[in-house]
DOMIPA-398566 format. One record per residue: x negated, y negated, z negated of N, C-alpha, C in turn; residue in three letters. Coordinates in steps of 0.001 Angstrom, whole numbers, padded with zeros to 6 digits, always signed. Example, Ala and Ser with C-alpha at 12.3 -4.5 7.8 and 13.67 -1.06 7.14 Angstrom:
# residues 2
-013190+005690-007800-012300+004500-007800-013200+003300-007800Ala;-012850+002250-007080-013670+001060-007140-012900-000030-007870Ser;
END
This chain:
# residues 282
-048301-070618-033526-047902-069524-034428-048514-068226-033933Met;-049017-067473-034824-049642-066206-034446-048595-065193-034012Ala;-048910-064403-032976-047989-063356-032505-047849-062275-033561Ala;-046672-061696-033703-046472-060634-034695-047289-059412-034336Pro;-047670-058668-035312-048449-057456-035044-047721-056532-034076Pro;-048471-055839-033257-047874-054945-032253-046981-053902-032897Ala;-047375-053386-034022-046562-052368-034700-045221-052890-035111Gly;-045189-054166-035549-043922-054761-035965-042991-054947-034782Leu;-043575-055302-033625-042752-055455-032408-042115-054131-032039Val;-042891-053057-032127-042345-051736-031793-041215-051343-032726Asp;-041382-051633-034023-040331-051314-034985-039066-052099-034681Val;-039242-053404-034351-038086-054244-034051-037357-053756-032794Phe;-038164-053393-031770-037549-052923-030518-036803-051612-030745Arg;-037391-050748-031526-036742-049457-031814-035440-049664-032569Thr;-035434-050579-033509-034214-050873-034257-033142-051467-033377Gly;-033533-052317-032446-032550-052938-031530-031924-051897-030609Trp;-032803-051022-030086-032293-049978-029196-031326-049060-029919Asp;-031634-048724-031167-030762-047826-031908-029431-048477-032248Ser;-029421-049817-032313-028157-050518-032552-027356-050683-031275Trp;-028047-050859-030160-027364-051118-028893-026744-049852-028315Glu;-027397-048720-028517-026911-047485-027899-025511-047091-028358Glu;-025160-047060-029647-023790-046753-030053-022784-047753-029501Pro;-023176-049025-029423-022257-050028-028886-021964-049757-027424Gln;-022988-049406-026678-022776-049080-025274-021893-047850-025110Gln;-022104-046879-025977-021290-045671-025909-019825-045987-026187Gln;-019578-046840-027172-018198-047217-027485-017552-047945-026316Glu;-018328-048801-025657-017798-049529-024505-017450-048573-023369Glu;-018340-047610-023145-018071-046633-022091-016837-045793-022419Lys;-016731-045383-023671-015572-044582-024087-014287-045387-023972Gln;-014384-046676-024334-013202-047528-024209-012787-047703-022780Gly;-013769-047867-021884-013450-048010-020460-012835-046729-019908Ala;-013380-045575-020329-012825-044290-019865-011404-044109-020365Ala;-011140-044529-021608-009793-044420-022178-008814-045278-021394Cys;-009248-046480-021018-008380-047360-020232-008067-046743-018879Lys;-009088-046110-018273-008852-045476-016968-007860-044331-017094Arg;-007965-043551-018183-007027-042438-018368-005607-042945-018573Arg;-005450-044035-019325-004121-044607-019524-003560-045139-018219Lys;-004419-045780-017421-003961-046308-016146-003527-045195-015209Ala;-004156-043998-015356-003821-042877-014475-002378-042449-014619Ala;-001759-042740-015748-000358-042365-015952+000558-043119-015009Ala;+000086-044239-014473+000900-045042-013572+000546-044818-012109Asp;-000346-043857-011851-000795-043607-010488+000223-042746-009743Val;+000501-043109-008507+001327-042276-007634+000499-041905-006418Thr;+000812-040755-005829+000063-040333-004645+000941-039466-003773Met;+000620-039424-002503+001316-038566-001557+000697-037178-001658Asp;+001443-036236-002201+000895-034896-002422+000587-034176-001122Leu;+001043-034726+000003+000745-034091+001284-000750-034064+001571Ala;-001513-034983+000966-002956-034984+001204-003628-033795+000542Ile;-002901-033085-000327-003443-031893-000973-003146-030637-000161Leu;-002554-030816+001017-002272-029691+001912-003313-029638+003021Asp;-003636-028445+003455-004550-028284+004578-003900-028871+005830Cys;-004553-029751+006573-003942-030369+007750-003752-029418+008919Pro;-004311-028215+008831-004156-027249+009916-002963-026327+009660Val;-002966-025628+008505-001892-024671+008207-000810-025251+007309Cys;-001073-026427+006719-000114-027125+005850+000136-026410+004531Cys;-000675-025417+004197-000590-024774+002887-001432-025558+001885His;-001084-025515+000599-001857-026270-000395-003329-025876-000398Pro;-004195-026884-000482-005624-026635-000560-005992-026015-001906Leu;-006911-025085-001883-007480-024508-003093-008925-024124-002791Arg;-009740-024044-003832-011153-023728-003639-011317-022345-003016Ser;-012306-022193-002088-013249-023212-001616-012640-024081-000513Pro;-012969-025352-000525-012517-026311+000474-013728-026795+001239Ile;-013586-026943+002566-014718-027317+003404-014443-028639+004103Phe;-015515-029306+004488-015408-030554+005229-016406-030553+006379Gln;-016014-031238+007463-016918-031351+008596-017935-032449+008306Cys;-018824-032693+009251-019866-033691+009040-019291-035098+008909Thr;-018086-035328+009436-017445-036641+009321-016707-036769+007985Val;-016268-035628+007416-015569-035654+006138-014161-035122+006182Gly;-013711-034583+007318-012356-034030+007411-012319-032666+006723His;-011310-032450+005867-011246-031227+005071-010440-030135+005748Thr;-010684-028914+005283-010003-027744+005826-010054-026651+004765Ile;-009019-025797+004738-008997-024710+003751-009898-023573+004212Cys;-010199-022657+003327-011132-021572+003648-010583-020648+004733Ser;-009265-020424+004722-008677-019539+005721-008815-020122+007120Ser;-008499-021406+007263-008613-022054+008573-010079-022247+008951Cys;-010947-022419+007955-012374-022555+008224-012912-021306+008903His;-012410-020127+008485-012861-018878+009087-012411-018760+010543Asp;-011292-019428+010872-010763-019357+012237-011374-020436+013136Lys;-011838-021541+012545-012425-022649+013309-013803-022973+012723Leu;-014753-022056+012862-016014-022206+012134-016967-023264+012678Pro;-016828-023669+013939-017842-024535+014528-017276-025802+015150Glu;-015988-026034+015028-015385-027209+015648-014351-027799+014706Lys;-014422-029124+014488-013484-029785+013582-012098-029836+014201Cys;-011108-029483+013428-009717-029504+013898-009235-030918+014166His;-009843-031905+013492-009335-033275+013537-010051-034111+014594Phe;-011379-034149+014544-012118-034979+015498-012598-034199+016720Cys;-012393-032887+016705-012747-032011+017842-014231-032026+018161Ser;-015041-032422+017210-016482-032463+017427-017135-031193+016893Leu;-018190-030750+017561-018954-029638+016986-019450-030038+015603Pro;-019382-029128+014664-019712-029501+013293-020313-028336+012530Thr;-020955-028646+011447-021406-027652+010480-020663-027944+009183Val;-019758-027057+008806-018938-027284+007620-019752-027083+006347Tyr;-019400-027843+005326-020011-027701+004004-018919-027769+002948Ser;-019239-027265+001762-018257-027302+000669-017990-028751+000268Arg;-016710-029056+000005-016328-030390-000454-015950-030292-001929Cys;-016936-030396-002791-016722-030198-004219-015875-031321-004816His;-015969-032504-004260-015185-033617-004786-013691-033333-004634Met;-013270-032919-003449-011852-032611-003229-011434-031401-004056Val;-012328-030428-004205-012011-029265-005041-011720-029700-006470Glu;-012517-030622-006989-012297-031121-008352-010977-031870-008450Asn;-010650-032646-007421-009377-033383-007414-008206-032409-007409Val;-008286-031404-006532-007201-030417-006419-006985-029689-007736Val;-008073-029318-008413-007953-028586-009664-007455-029456-010812Glu;-007688-030761-010730-007345-031641-011848-005906-032146-011817Ser;-005271-032109-010654-003918-032659-010541-002894-031612-010965Ile;-002097-031943-011965-001031-031067-012450+000315-031664-012066Lys;+001229-030814-011641+002554-031274-011218+003627-030550-012024Val;+004788-031164-012089+005911-030569-012819+006684-029624-011907Ala;+007320-028641-012511+008194-027718-011782+009410-028472-011265Cys;+009909-028076-010107+011095-028715-009541+012331-028489-010399Ser;+012260-027535-011325+013395-027230-012178+013322-027951-013515Asn;+012589-029071-013554+012433-029811-014807+013784-030284-015337Val;+014713-030620-014439+016041-031065-014880+016903-029923-015408Asn;+016438-028688-015210+017166-027516-015700+016485-026899-016915His;+015486-027606-017460+014888-027150-018709+013472-026637-018625Gly;+012858-026578-017446+011499-026075-017337+010510-027181-017707Cys;+009601-026888-018608+008612-027864-019059+007214-027539-018539Thr;+007086-026546-017689+005770-026113-017202+005158-027166-016280Ala;+003840-027303-016383+003057-028123-015465+001913-027251-014967Arg;+001693-027271-013674+000684-026393-013104-000085-027100-011994Met;-001215-026511-011621-001980-027006-010492-001093-026990-009250Thr;-001268-027996-008404-000366-028185-007267-000232-026925-006415Tyr;-001346-026236-006141-001257-025087-005240-000568-023882-005888Tyr;-000312-023942-007206+000394-022850-007885+001886-023146-008059Leu;+002328-024309-007629+003713-024739-007846+004713-023800-007165Lys;+004473-023494-005897+005405-022635-005167+005476-021244-005789Glu;+004322-020699-006171+004288-019376-006799+005061-019374-008114Glu;+004885-020423-008919+005610-020527-010191+007104-020574-009956His;+007550-021373-008993+008978-021572-008798+009678-020345-008229Glu;+008917-019442-007615+009524-018206-007126+010033-017335-008272Lys;+009439-017500-009457+009881-016704-010601+010310-017533-011790Gly;+010481-018842-011607+010835-019708-012727+012189-019308-013310Cys;+012253-019003-014605+013530-018578-015205+014539-019713-015328Pro;+014100-020959-015105+014999-022098-015215+015583-022515-013861His;+015270-021759-012814+015845-022073-011508+017369-022004-011606Ala;+018073-022870-010881+019516-022964-011083+020315-021851-010423Pro;+021431-021526-011044+022498-020744-010438+023696-021687-010292Cys;+024700-021259-009547+025765-022176-009152+027142-021622-009521Phe;+028033-022546-009808+029406-022136-010075+030061-021721-008760Cys;+030688-020542-008704+031260-020063-007440+032586-020713-007060Pro;+033182-021504-007964+034435-022174-007628+034186-023200-006534Glu;+034973-023140-005470+034740-024003-004314+034887-025490-004644Thr;+035678-025826-005637+035896-027228-005980+034962-027714-007083Ser;+033990-026882-007449+033101-027219-008565+031658-027224-008071Cys;+030928-028282-008343+029557-028396-007883+028527-028187-008972Gly;+028898-027540-010066+027978-027369-011181+026837-026420-010811Phe;+025620-026734-011289+024473-025840-011175+023625-025988-012428Ser;+022951-024918-012801+022116-024948-013998+021561-023575-014284Gly;+020771-023465-015337+020235-022170-015744+021384-021237-016117Ser;+021085-019945-016220+022155-018992-016529+022787-019290-017890Thr;+021981-019775-018846+022534-020106-020163+023528-021268-020055Ala;+023156-022299-019303+024056-023443-019115+025251-023055-018261Arg;+025030-022134-017314+026133-021684-016459+027182-020959-017289Leu;+026743-020133-018247+027686-019448-019130+028498-020459-019930Leu;+027833-021476-020473+028543-022521-021207+029576-023194-020311Glu;+029208-023401-019057+030134-024024-018106+031332-023120-017846His;+031095-021835-017628+032186-020900-017373+033189-020888-018531Phe;+032652-020889-019752+033518-020802-020923+034212-022121-021215Leu;+033464-023230-021098+034025-024527-021463+034913-025135-020397Gly;+034465-025063-019152+035200-025708-018063+036309-024836-017524Lys;+036018-023578-017250+036981-022702-016573+037702-021742-017525His;+037246-021666-018781+037903-020813-019780+037934-019346-019369Lys;+036896-018890-018689+036861-017498-018271+036576-016594-019468Trp;+037161-015421-019446+036916-014437-020505+035476-013932-020385His;+034844-013658-021542+033418-013287-021526+033118-012189-022537Ser;+033572-010955-022296+033243-009868-023228+031752-009533-023196Pro;+031249-009037-024343+029851-008650-024468+029642-007247-023898Lys;+028417-007009-023396+028088-005728-022796+026968-005059-023588Val;+027191-003812-023974+026137-002979-024537+025720-001994-023456Thr;+024465-002053-023046+024014-001230-021933+024128+000261-022250Tyr;+024394+001023-021189+024491+002488-021248+025673+002975-022081Asn;+026618+002095-022351+027780+002473-023149+029059+002043-022433Lys;+029975+003005-022229+031230+002705-021543+032168+001940-022475Ala;+032858+000961-021919+033838+000199-022688+034958-000247-021746Phe;+036108-000502-022321+037280-000934-021562+037374-002456-021579Gln;+037635-003046-020434+037874-004487-020381+039144-004756-019586Ile;+039784-005858-019918+040939-006300-019154+040439-007318-018123Arg;+040461-006900-016861+039998-007759-015780+041139-008670-015349Val;+040891-009972-015403+041905-010948-015018+041756-011311-013544His;+042840-011735-012956+042791-012221-011585+041837-013410-011530Leu;+040931-013384-010600+039888-014392-010559+038616-013819-011151Gly;+037968-014552-012041+036655-014144-012534+036651-013858-014033Ser;+035869-012837-014405+035574-012497-015793+034063-012379-015911Thr;+033493-012913-016993+032039-012897-017173+031670-011844-018209Val;+030775-010945-017838+030219-009994-018794+028847-010506-019218Leu;+028599-010540-020517+027336-011056-021050+026525-009885-021594Val;+025396-009593-020940+024546-008490-021367+023856-008768-022681Gly;+023418-007706-023341+022775-007858-024646+021447-008599-024546Glu;+020859-008701-023331+019624-009445-023135+019864-010797-022470Asp;+021132-011180-022351+021456-012486-021787+021815-012476-020319Gly;+021656-011365-019626+022033-011305-018220+023549-011496-018071His;+023929-012163-016984+025346-012396-016708+025801-011522-015546Leu;+027007-010968-015690+027631-010182-014639+029004-010795-014377Phe;+029254-011086-013131+030532-011697-012779+031427-010629-012160Leu;+032608-010436-012768+033598-009484-012273+034717-010287-011629Val;+034947-010032-010371+035943-010809-009628+037056-009892-009124Asn;+038313-010308-009329+039429-009522-008815+040323-010392-007942Met;+040627-009875-006772+041548-010541-005847+042715-009612-005566Thr;+043844-010184-005205+045029-009382-004880+045091-009105-003388Leu;+045268-007841-003063+045430-007394-001685+046743-006615-001590Glu;+047232-006343-000373+048509-005620-000241+048549-004290-000987Pro;+047428-003578-001082+047416-002278-001735+047178-002354-003244Leu;+046755-003529-003733+046494-003656-005170+045431-004694-005462Gly;+044747-004522-006594+043698-005458-006986+042327-004931-006595Gly;+041536-005774-005920+040188-005385-005496+039183-006032-006436Val;+038397-005189-007129+037429-005660-008118+036011-005529-007558Ile;+035230-006585-007720+033826-006577-007308+032977-007076-008470Ser;+031740-006591-008549+030831-006966-009635+029492-007396-009044Val;+028933-008486-009555+027591-008911-009151+026814-009364-010381Cys;+025500-009352-010282+024623-009835-011347+024169-011242-010988Cys;+024353-012186-011912+023998-013583-011655+022581-013832-012148Val;+021677-014140-011231+020301-014469-011598+019719-015382-010533Gln;+018760-016226-010904+018292-017262-009986+017455-016767-008825Pro;+016835-015582-008953+015928-015111-007913+016395-013765-007371His;+016200-013560-006076+016631-012334-005437+015502-011314-005522Phe;+015499-010574-006607+014427-009619-006882+014906-008176-006728Thr;+015991-007977-006033+016537-006640-005918+017448-006324-007088Gly;+018110-005185-007014+019051-004819-008059+018328-004286-009288Ser;+018697-004803-010452+018105-004356-011712+019082-003536-012543Lys;+020338-003446-012090+021358-002787-012903+022249-001915-012029Phe;+022697-000842-012645+023697+000027-012027+024993-000155-012801Lys;+026100-000213-012078+027413-000412-012704+028341+000747-012338Cys;+029089+001195-013330+030090+002237-013097+031449+001701-013507Arg;+032386+001738-012581+033767+001354-012855+034631+002610-012843Leu;+035536+002720-013808+036387+003907-013916+037807+003481-014265Ala;+038763+004235-013750+040176+003947-013992+040914+005270-014142Leu;+041671+005417-015214+042435+006645-015396+043699+006347-016195Ser;+044728+007096-015929+045974+006977-016686+046722+008302-016571Cys;+047620+008535-017517+048371+009792-017540+049743+009669-016881Thr;+050292+008454-016859+051624+008262-016272+051650+006977-015461Glu;+051563+007083-014141+051406+008312-013352+049997+008866-013467Pro;+049858+010130-013177+048544+010766-013277+047620+010229-012187Ser;+046535+009591-012652+045637+008975-011673+044251+008847-012304Tyr;+043198+009069-011492+041830+008944-011991+040890+008644-010822Cys;+040025+007662-011011+038998+007380-010013+037808+006717-010706Gln;+036623+006836-010100+035415+006217-010638+034472+005928-009478Ala;+033660+004912-009662+032688+004544-008640+031452+003977-009328Met;+030269+004379-008846+029007+003892-009398+028192+003275-008275Glu;+027549+002135-008552+026829+001420-007499+025776+000509-008125Phe;+024813+000107-007312+023827-000880-007726+024442-002270-007582Leu;+024279-003079-008613+024896-004402-008566+024123-005328-007637Thr;+024854-006133-006937+024280-007156-006049+023788-008315-006900Arg;+022554-008809-006642+022015-009961-007358+022242-011221-006534Ser;+022631-012296-007189+022935-013529-006468+022846-014723-007411Thr;+022518-015887-006843+022571-017131-007627+023872-017879-007375Asn;+024781-017252-006605+026121-017775-006345+026111-019076-005538Leu;+025006-019357-004833+024914-020600-004062+026020-020675-003008Tyr;+026334-019547-002392+027386-019498-001366+028689-018936-001916Asp;+028896-019060-003228+030094-018516-003840+029917-017045-004164Gly;+030992-016412-004567+030917-014987-004881+030601-014211-003607Phe;+029593-013333-003641+029193-012611-002417+030308-011733-001868Pro;+030332-011633-000542+031380-010862+000132+030987-009409+000365Lys;+029716-009064+000093+029239-007725+000428+029079-006821-000790Asp;+029803-007108-001867+029779-006224-003039+030671-005013-002804Cys;+030394-003928-003533+031227-002727-003412+032620-003011-003972Phe;+033676-002780-003189+035037-003035-003691+035589-001832-004448Pro;+036257-002105-005556+036899-001066-006364+038394-001383-006404Phe;+039200-000500-005820+040633-000762-005676+041428-000212-006855Leu;+042203-001093-007469+043162-000688-008500+044547-000703-007853Val;+045189+000466-007711+046490+000500-007052+047485-000473-007681Pro;+048351-000999-006861+049298-002019-007301+050136-001533-008476Lys;+050501-000240-008486+051367+000277-009550+050670+000288-010917Met;+049308+000178-010918+048576+000195-012175+048194-001199-012659Leu;+048557-002213-011901+048297-003587-012329+049334-004017-013356Leu;+048962-004930-014217+049879-005459-015224+050081-006948-014974Arg;+051283-007410-015250+051594-008810-015037+051854-009088-013559Gly;+052160-010339-013279+052437-010758-011912+051765-012095-011645Thr;+051557-012379-010363+051012-013675-009969+049649-013934-010588Gly;+049468-015159-011095+048180-015565-011659+047840-014833-012946Ala;+048829-014193-013587+048587-013491-014849+048324-012000-014647Ser;+048091-011565-013415+047826-010168-013120+046511-009709-013754Thr;+046547-008533-014377+045338-007970-014985+045252-006482-014681Thr;+044080-005909-014949+043873-004470-014794+042935-003991-015893Ala;+043238-002846-016487+042370-002250-017501+041395-001299-016803Met;+040103-001573-016956+039070-000814-016234+037961-000451-017213Val;+037428+000762-017064+036256+001169-017853+034987+000709-017142Gly;+034030+000178-017881+032793-000353-017300+031586+000208-018058Val;+030583+000598-017313+029288+000998-017886+028187+000306-017095Thr;+027327-000424-017778+026216-001116-017121+024919-000480-017579Val;+024093-000086-016630+022839+000612-016938+021664-000107-016287Thr;+020686-000547-017090+019478-001160-016500+018705-000131-015698Pro;+018068-000569-014607+017272+000332-013770+015806+000303-014181Gln;
END
């Protein structure tokens, strides 16, 4: 049989190649898809993403010695010519593979059970959690182990402990009846203020703190005032509110405001005091 013309062979080969190339691409894409699905089941020790010298999370630029031991840029500047791991003289080079791994791994916030849905690069996790609004606050009752976001904490205070929760309009004075134990003030922006009153020999001691998950300093000023005509009595005190997540219960270092015993109403567990309150954002 005579061989086919050379031109026909070229046409046939070109047609075959054009048919094979899309098939190969589909196979490669399918294999990549399978690898991505399998990655959902991968577990790893996140400690390998920490610098073995300072134990801080690795971030670019990352360096490796001639053997392959990695080190962060800060420690590299302190140990420029000797490997921390094998103690051999070395010339460090950038480790782009580890840099790509570090940048590609996303982790969940530790407050995921409290409502945070954020996922971030591993080395940004600690920074995120320092300001995460979903970080938990705690119920100050010694027999109660509840913890949660401030929104859930308010629900707990109202549902479980039945604490009174008047609303607060900032920069405006209002009268509240402070009950023995705790009263929750709810700010117009959602901030919680816990007013606590205990009985002492001279009367009722009232303290106020701001409940928030992070200790960022005082954001609010509080003014407490008490006055009556019979007997004639007047006092007021203004102070910066203490911020706390209530982990150790109600703080002991808040400014105390004394309501004389003769101005208290009720007796025992039903003791109350009428106090003027003004909350001012700083």
